[in-house]
N, C-alpha and C positions, 0 to 999 in steps of 0.2 A: 722268725720261722714263717709267719704269715707273709712277709715280704718276699721270701724265697719262693713259697708256693705260688704267689701272685706272679712273680717273674716267669716261672716255668710255665704257668698257664697262659699268660698273655705274650711273653717274649717271642715265641715262634711266629705268631700272627703279626706282631710289630715288625720283626725283621723281614717277614715276607712282604709287608706293605711298603717298607723302605726300599727293598730290592726291586719290587715290581712297579712302584709308583713314583717314589721320590728320586731315586738315582737316575732313571731314564730322563726325568724332567731336568735334573741338574746337568747331566751330560749333554742334553740338547741345547739348553739355554746358555751354558757357560762359555762356549766359543764366541758368542756375540759380545762378550765383554773384554776379550783379550785379542790384541792385534800388534805384536804378541803380548804387550803389557796391558794392564787394565786401562780401558778407554770406553767412552760412551759414543764413539764416532758413528757406529752403525745406527744408533737411536737418533742422534741429531740429524744424520743424513735422511733418515726415514721421515722425520717431521719437517725437514727443509724442502723435501720434494713435494710439490703441489699436488701431484697425482696421488701419492700415498696419503698425504694429509687430508685430501678430500674424501678418500675412502674411509679413513679413520673417523672423521666427523660425521659422515653419512651413517656409518655403522652405529656410532654412539647415539645419534639422533633417532634413527629408526628403532633401535632397541629400547630406548626410553619411551618412545611413543607407543610401541607395542606393549610394554609393561604397564603403562598408565591406562591404556584401553582395556587390557585384561583385568586390571584392578577395578576400573569403573564398572565393567560388566560383571566381573566375578563376585564382588562383594554382595550386591543384592541378590544375585542368582543363588549363591551359596547359602545365604540366610533363608531364602525361600525354600530351598531343598532341605535344609536342616529342620524346618518346621513340619515337614511332611511325615506321615507314618513310616516306620522302618522299611516295610516291604516296598512302598512306592518310592521311597528315597533310594533304595538299592537299584530299582529299575531306571530311575532318572539318571543316576550316576553312571550306570552301565551304558546308557545311550550317549551320554556326554563323552565318555571315554572311548567310544567306538572309533572316532577318527584316528586315534593313536594306533589302532590295529591295522590301519591301511598303510601300504608302502608310501614313502615320501614322494617317490617319482609319480605314482598314480595320483596322489593328491595334487601334485604340481600340474600335471597335464589336465586334471579336472578343472583347476582354476584357469588354465589357459583357454579351455573351451568356454569358460564363463566370461572372462575378461577380454578375450580377443576382439578384433575388429568385427568379426562375424559371430561373436559370442552371444550368449543369452541376454546379457544386459543391453548391449548395443541394439540387438534385434528388437528387444522389448521397447526400448525408448524410441526407436525409429518407427515401429508399428503404431505407437501412440501419437506420433507426430511431434514429439518433444524436441528431437534433434533431426537434422537432415543428413549429416555425415557422421560416421562412427567416431566415438570418442577414443582417445589414446589412453586406455586403462592398463594395458599390458606393457611390460618392460618399463615400469615406472616405480618410484618409491611407494606410491599408493598400493600397487600390486604386491610389493614385498611385505608391507604392513598387513594387508588383508590376509595373505597366506600365513604370515607368522602368528597373527592373532588366532586364526583357525587352528593352527598347529599347537599353540601353547595355552590357549584358554582352558582346555580340559585340565591341564596341570594346575592352573590357578584355582579352578572351581573345586576339584577333588581335594586339594590341600586345605582350602578354607572351609569346605564342608565338614571335613573330619575334625577341625578345630572348633567350629561352631556347635557341633553336636555335643561337645564337652561342656558347653555353657549351660548351666542348669536352668530349668524353667522357673525356679524360684527367684533367680536374678531378674528375669524379665518381668515376672509378676510383681516383684518389689518395686521396680521402676514404674510400672503402671499404677501401683497403689500410691506412689508419691506424686502422681499427677503428670508423669511424662507421657507424651504422645508417642505413637509408634515410630515416627520419624526421629524424635529426640532420643528415644530408647535405642534405635539402631545406631545413630552417630555417636552418642555419648556413652553407651554401655557395650553394645555388641562389637563395634569396630575396635575400641581400645582393648577389649578382652581377647579379640582374635588377631591382634597385631603380630603376635609371634608367628602365627601361620602365614600372615600376609608377608612378613619378612622373608620366610623361607620360600614362599611361592614367587615373590618378586625377584629374588635372586635366581631362582630356577628359570623363570621366564626370560629375564635379561640375559643371563649367561647362555641360555639355549638359543636366543635370537641372535646374539652377537657372534656365536660360534656355528650357526647353522650354515650349511653349504647348499644342499639340494634345492630348498625352496627359494632362497634369494637368487640362485643361478638360473632357475627355470623361469621365475616370474620377473626378475630384474634385468636379466640379460647382461651383456658385457659393458654397457654404458652405465649401469647402476650397480657396480661391483661392491661387494661387502668384504670385510676383513677375511672371512673364511675362504671366499673365492680367490682373493689375492694370495692367501697362504697356499692354497692348492696350486695356483699358477706358478708361484715361486719355487715350490718344492717338487712337484711332479712334472711340470712342463720345462722349467728353466734350470732345475736342479740347484737352485740357489738356497742352500740349507742355512746359511747364516742369516739372510734376510727372513727366511721362514721362522727361525728361532726368535728373531726380533719381534715379528708379528705375533707369535704365540705368547711371548712374555708380556707384550702390551695388552693382549686380550685378558691374560690372567690378572694383571694389575688393575685393569678397568673393572673386572668383575669383583675383585676384592674391594676396590674403592666404592662401588655401588653397595656392597654388603655393609661396609662401615657406615655409609650414609644412611641406609635404612635402619641400622642399629641405633644411630643417633636419633633419628626421627621417632623410632619406637620408644626410646627412653623419654623423649619429650612428651609424647602423647600419653604414655603411662603416667607421668607426673601430673599432667592436666586432668586425667581421669581421676586420680586420687584426690586432687584438690577439689574437684567438683563434688565428689562423693562426701 
C-alpha cells in the first residue's frame, strides 16, 4: 500500500523528468552511434582530426586550471567567511554573488576593456615603465581562465561556505585543545569535513567552464576556441547536428569522469582523516 502511494506521489514527476530531460538527450545523441548500424566512427573521426583534438584538450586543460584556481582561492576564503558573525557573513556572500547577477556579455566586455591592448592593465604597466609595448592578454588562454574564474569563483565560495557553516565550533576547539595549530586544523580537520561540498562545487565549476560559451568566445576569440564554441559553430552555423551530438556527448562523459575522480579523491581523503583522528 505504501509502495502504491509512493508511486502515485513520485511517479508523475519521474515521468515528467524522463520526458523533458532524458528522452531529448537520448534522441540527440543516439544518431551519432548509428551509420546506419552501431559504430564509433564519428567519435574516432573527432579525435583523429587535429583541430578538434586540440580544442578538446584545450577545453579540458583550461577547465581543470579554472577549477584548481577556484579551489585554491575558495577554500580559505570560505573558511574565513564561515567564521564571521551571521549578519556580516550574509553581506560578504551577497557581495561575492553579485557578479552572477550581471549579464555574461556585460562581464565579457568589461574584461575586454581590462585585458585589451589599451586596457587598464597595459596602461598601468606602461605608465609605471615596466613594459614599453602592450602585452597580449586578450584572446589568449590566460584571458579565458581569468574570465572563467571570475564567473565561477562565487559558486565555489557559496557552496563551501554553506558546508563549513555546518562544522561545529566544538570540532575546531577540540583540535586546538589537542595542540593543533590553525594551519593544521584547517588542512587536517576543516578541509576533509568540507570535502563533500568541495566535490559538488568542483563539479559545478568544471562542468560550467567546459560548457560555457559567452565568456570563452568573447575573451578567447576564434583562435582559442573551446568545446562549447565548436558545438555552437557545428550546430547553428554549419547545421552539422551529428558532430554537435558527438561534442555534447563527449562533454557529458568528461564531466562524469571528473565527478568520479573527485569522488575517489574524497573517499581517500576521508579515510586519511579518520586514520589521523
